[in-house]
C-alpha positions, 0 to 999 in steps of 0.5 A: 451515479457516483462510482463507489468502492464496495466491500465486495470490490475491496475484497477482490482488490485485497485478494488480487494484491495478495496474489501479486505480492506472493508472485513477487516474492523473489523480485522483492527479495532481490530488491531488498538484497541491494538495500537491506537484508534481502528478506522483504519478499519473504516477509511480505509472502508470509504476511499476505498468505495470512491476508488470504486466510483472513479474507476467507474467514471474515464474512463482514460487509463492513469496509472498515472491519475488513481492512482492520482485520487484514491489517492486524493479520499482517501485524501478527505475521510480518516482522521487521519494519515492513510488517508494522508499516503495511499493517498500519496502512490497512488498519488506519484506513479501516478505522476511518471507514468503520461502519461503511459498506462502500466508500466514495473517492473523497472517503477513500482519500481521507482513509489513505491520508490517515494511513500515511499520517500514522505511518509517518508518525511511526517511521518519520520518513518523508519523500526523498528518504527512499522508503514506501512514502516516496510512492504513497505520498504522490499517490495520495496527493493525486487522489486529493487533486482528483477529489478537487476535480470531481473525477470519477473514482476509476480515473482517480484510482488509475492516476494515483497508481501512475503517481505511485509508480513514478514515485517508486521509480524515483527511489532508484536515484535516491540514497536510503536514509531509514532502516538498515539500508541507511548504513549502506549510503551511496551503495543504495543508489541505482536500486528501487526501494522494495517498500515503494514497489509494494505500494505501487503494486497496491495502487495498481491492484486497486485501480485494476479492481475498480476499473473491472467493477465498472 
């Protein structure tokens, strides 16, 4: 039987991710201090505290509805550039999953591809610009390869998490080209982009949840 991501699994993933983001607040702020305002962790802390409340309040069993509500909760509580980007990540994925109580690998890949398309349209960033795209695009490319190979969902998710982590680590050697960090130029080399790190956490949490669900 083909493995699928059920709405109950989605909720567990979002809950786990929220906890990890909250725990990483200081680490994310420290990363951002080298490449920005030093408040990325605080912004994400507020956003995902709100996500936790949203998960408690919504009873929907619709993957799309849950994701859109989570994305809107981030948009309403997180400022700067990070709030709109992470809000968009979940909202666009949710729009593509409207009416579904579970999604397979192919559907999940389409959902995240829609998210990346919209994030690019909003920010204009590409791989190599030292942004969350450096982790997001490799992860989605990995998912596409897994779809072609007819891989099990759990294996595909783990490979995507590894790709996101590698992409995140690559930002350490890049010069920032977007946001306030671009004004620091070469000073940003040697430091990991906090947005890419948050994306890496996202895919790792997703993979871990799917692995636990069997």
